[in-house]
N, C-alpha and C positions, 0 to 999 in steps of 0.2 A: 355412514361413516361420520365420525365426530372428529373434527380438527380443532386443536387448541393452539393458540398462538398469542403473541402480544407485541406491543411496541412500548417498552418501558417508559421512555421519555413522555409519550402522550398519556400513558396511564397515570404517571405521577401528576401531571398537570390536571388531568380530569378529576383526580382525587383530592386536590388541594382544599376545596371548599367542603367536600363531603367525603372524608377518608373512608368511611365504612362502605362506600359504593364498591370499593375494591373486593369486598367479600362476594358480591353478587355478580359483578360485571367483568372482572379481570381474573385470569387471562380470558381473552375473547374466545368464544366458541362458535363454530359454524357446523350445523348439522345438515347433512345431505342424505336424503332418503328417497326410496322408491315406493310409491303407493301400490295397492293391489291392482289398479288399472294401468300400471306401468308408467305413470307420470312420475317425473323426478322433481323433487322440491329441495330448495335451499333455504334454510332458516338460520337467523342469528338474532342475538339480543340487541335491542336498541338501547344503548347506554343512556341516552337522554331520557327515554321513558322510564328506565330504572331509577334515575335521579328524581324525577317528578313523583313516581309512584311511591317509592320507599322513603324519600327524604324531603319531599316537598319543593325541590328546586333542581335546576339543571344549570350548566354553565357552557360557555363557548367551547371549552376544550372537550367537554362531553359530546357536544354537537359535532365537533371536528372528527372525533373518533367514529361516530355513527356515519357521517358522510364518507369518510375514508373507507369504512367497511362496505358500504353500498357500492362505491366506485370499484373497489378491489374485486368484490364478488361478481359484479356485472362484467368486468373485464375478463375474469377467469372463465365465466360461463360462456361469454361470447366467443372467446378464443377456442374453447373446446368445441362449441357448435360449428365454428368455421372449419376446424380440423375434420370433424365428422362429415360435414357436407362435401369437403374436397375429396373424400374417399369414395363418394358415390358417383 
């Protein structure tokens, strides 16, 4: 499953110093997939790493987006696991 979403205000701030990062990093994408061994993985782009890799710099707003993504994904996955555990 590929989920696409964004927070425009944060995206604008993150693109101020390096506007072209918007081509690579926004809208944000989260990929959820199941491997052949039935393990489930969640992957997303680290916007700070995109800034460093492609444009040679990153900024606080890009780091905020990355931290927010990690927190949101962790919360969503933890919530889902708790629901699954309560069914058993």
